N, C-alpha and C positions, 0 to 999 in steps of 0.2 A: 596564442597569437591569433587574432581574428583576421578574417579574410578582408583584404583591401584591394579593390580593383583600381589599377593605376590610371585607367581612362574613364573613371566615374563621371567626371565633369563633361567629357565628350559624349558619353552615353546619355546623360540628362539633356544635353543640348540637342542631340539627334532625336530623342523622344519628343522634345518640345517642338522641334521643327516639323516632325511627322504629324503631330497633333494639329499644328497650325495649318499645314497643307491640307489635312483632312477636313478641317473646319471650312476652309475656303472652298474645297470641292463640294461640301454639303450645301454651302450657300449658293453656289452656282447651280447645283442640281435642283435646288428649290426654285430658283429663278427660271430654270428651263421648264419645270413642271408648271409653274404659274403661267408662263407664256403659252404653253400648250393648252392649258385650261382656258385662257383668254381667247385663243383661236377657235377652240371647240365651241365656246359660248357664242362667239360672233357668228360662226357658221350655223349654229342652231337658230339664232335670231334671224339671220338672213333667210334661212329655209322657211321659218314660220311666217315671216313677212311675205315671202313669195306665195306661200299657200293662201294666206289671207287675201292677197291681191287677186289671185286666180279665182278664189271662191267668190269674191265681190264682183269680179268681172263676169263670171258665169251667171250669177244670180241677178244682178241689177245693171250690169254694164259699167264702164269706167269712162269718165270724162277725160279730155285731153290734159287738163291740169293735173288730175290725179295720176294719169299715166306718166306725165313729165316728172311729177314729184317722186314716184316710185323709181323711175330710171335714175334720177339724181341721187336718191337714197342708196340705191344699189351701187352706183359708181363710188359714192363716199365709202360704203362698206368694203368695196373691193380695194380701194386705196388703203383703208385701215388694215385690211387683211394682209395686203402686201407688206405694209410696214411691220405688222406683227410677225409675219414669216421671216422678214429680214432680221428682226431682232432675235427671233428664235435661232436662226442660222448662226448669228454672231455669238449667242450664248452657248450653243452646242460646240462651236469652234473653241470658245474660251474654256468650256468644260473639258474638252479633249486635251488642251494644253495643261490645264490644272491637274488632270489625271496623270499626265506624264511627270509633272513636278512632284505630285504625291508619291507615285511609285518610285521615283528617284530618291526622295527623302526616306521612304520606307526601306529601300534597299540599303541605303547608307546606315540607317539605324540597325538593321539586321546584321550588318557586318560587325558593328561594335558590340551588339548583343551576343553574337557568336564568339567574339573574343572574350567577353565576360564569362560566357558559359565554359569556354575552354580553360580559362584561368581558374575559375571556381572548381572545375573538375580536377585540375592539377593540384589545387590547394587541398581538396578532400583526399586525393590519393596520397599526397605528402603527409597529411594528418594521420591517415590510417597506417601508413608505413612507420611513422614515428611511434604510434601507439603499439603496433606490432613489435617494434624493436624494444620498447619498454617492457612489454610482456615477456619477450624472449630473454631479456636481461634478468628480469625477476626470476624466471624459471631457472636460468643458469645459476644465479646466486643461491636459490633454494637447493638446487641439485648439489652444488659444491658444499654448502653448509651441512647437508644431510650425510654426505659421504665422509665428512671429517669426524 
């Protein structure tokens, strides 16, 4: 008789749910990393533009129009940076929520997996007891037949 886990369908469902939650978590983590990269790139561009403006001002001077343009560009970058930081904050919040869902799904899958492990161990134990019982019966039969 082969081993048959009574909750096999539940185990497959729990494994599927865990995989799904993990995939969602990975997607969100990727979005968080992308948002961080965007912020870093923007900050590097802002810093480089500021250096260029300072270098130009130090070497040749800056007209009022150029100064006004630089201030407008810096204000636009700051608005964009604030939007990116807000998006990052929301993504990190979403990531924490998804981590909770993933860990919950994982815990539920582990509970069913532990039940599987226990039932399989009990099955193996029962199988080895039956085998030992057959061996003992054969030994007794041989002992009785030799003594006759």
